[in-house]
C-alpha positions in Angstrom: 9.6 40.6 11.8 13.5 38.8 12.5 16.5 41.7 12.4 19.0 40.7 10.1 22.8 39.6 11.2 25.6 42.0 9.5 28.3 40.2 7.8 30.9 43.0 7.8 32.0 45.7 10.1 30.2 49.2 9.3 30.3 52.7 10.7 27.8 54.7 9.8 27.8 58.6 8.8 26.7 60.1 12.4 23.0 61.9 12.0 22.6 65.0 12.4 26.5 66.1 10.5 26.5 68.6 11.3 24.8 68.4 14.7 24.6 70.5 18.2 23.8 69.2 21.1 23.2 65.7 20.7 23.9 63.1 17.3 23.4 59.6 16.9 26.4 57.2 16.0 24.9 53.5 14.2 27.5 51.0 13.6 27.6 47.3 12.3 29.5 44.0 14.0 29.4 40.6 12.5 30.8 38.7 15.1 30.8 38.8 19.2 33.7 40.5 20.6 34.8 43.4 22.3 34.6 46.5 20.6 35.4 49.9 21.1 33.6 53.1 19.8 35.4 56.6 21.0 34.9 60.8 20.3 38.6 62.9 19.9 38.9 66.1 19.4 40.8 67.3 16.2 43.9 67.1 18.4 43.8 63.7 18.8 42.3 63.5 22.8 39.7 61.5 23.3 36.5 63.3 24.6 34.4 60.0 25.2 34.2 56.9 25.7 30.4 55.8 24.1 31.6 52.0 24.2 34.1 49.4 25.5 32.3 46.2 26.3 31.9 42.8 24.7 28.9 42.8 21.9 26.4 41.0 20.1 26.6 40.6 16.1 24.4 43.2 15.1 23.7 46.8 14.6 23.9 49.4 17.5 23.0 52.6 18.2 24.7 55.0 20.3 24.1 59.1 21.5 26.8 61.2 21.5 26.3 64.2 23.9 28.1 67.2 23.4 27.8 68.6 26.5 30.8 70.6 27.6 33.2 71.0 24.1 33.2 73.4 21.4 32.4 73.8 18.2 34.6 72.0 15.6 35.9 68.5 14.0 36.0 65.5 15.9 36.6 62.0 14.8 34.1 58.9 15.8 36.9 55.4 15.9 35.3 51.9 15.9 37.7 49.8 17.1 37.7 46.4 17.5 41.1 43.9 17.9 41.6 43.5 13.8 39.5 46.7 12.4 38.9 49.8 12.9 36.6 52.5 11.4 36.6 56.7 11.4 34.3 59.6 10.7 34.7 63.2 10.6 31.2 65.4 13.0 31.5 68.8 12.6 30.0 70.1 16.3 28.5 73.5 15.5 26.2 74.4 18.6 
């Protein structure tokens, strides 16, 4: 079965949320382009860069590992040259 190419950007809510040690972040991009997928703490400090590269159009999943982080709220940000979206994630170990 052929996978459909997305027609729009989308950053889905991470699953599970709240999460413990790991969570899955799913996103879609409609065209080949450079994207960044980053996680920030509640103070705006970057805690992880999950993706920083050129990707083909498609749907992707990244695993975020929270080892070394404290419980609390985090923001996941998907960004390209002309698009960005954020989602709130809650870490509860």
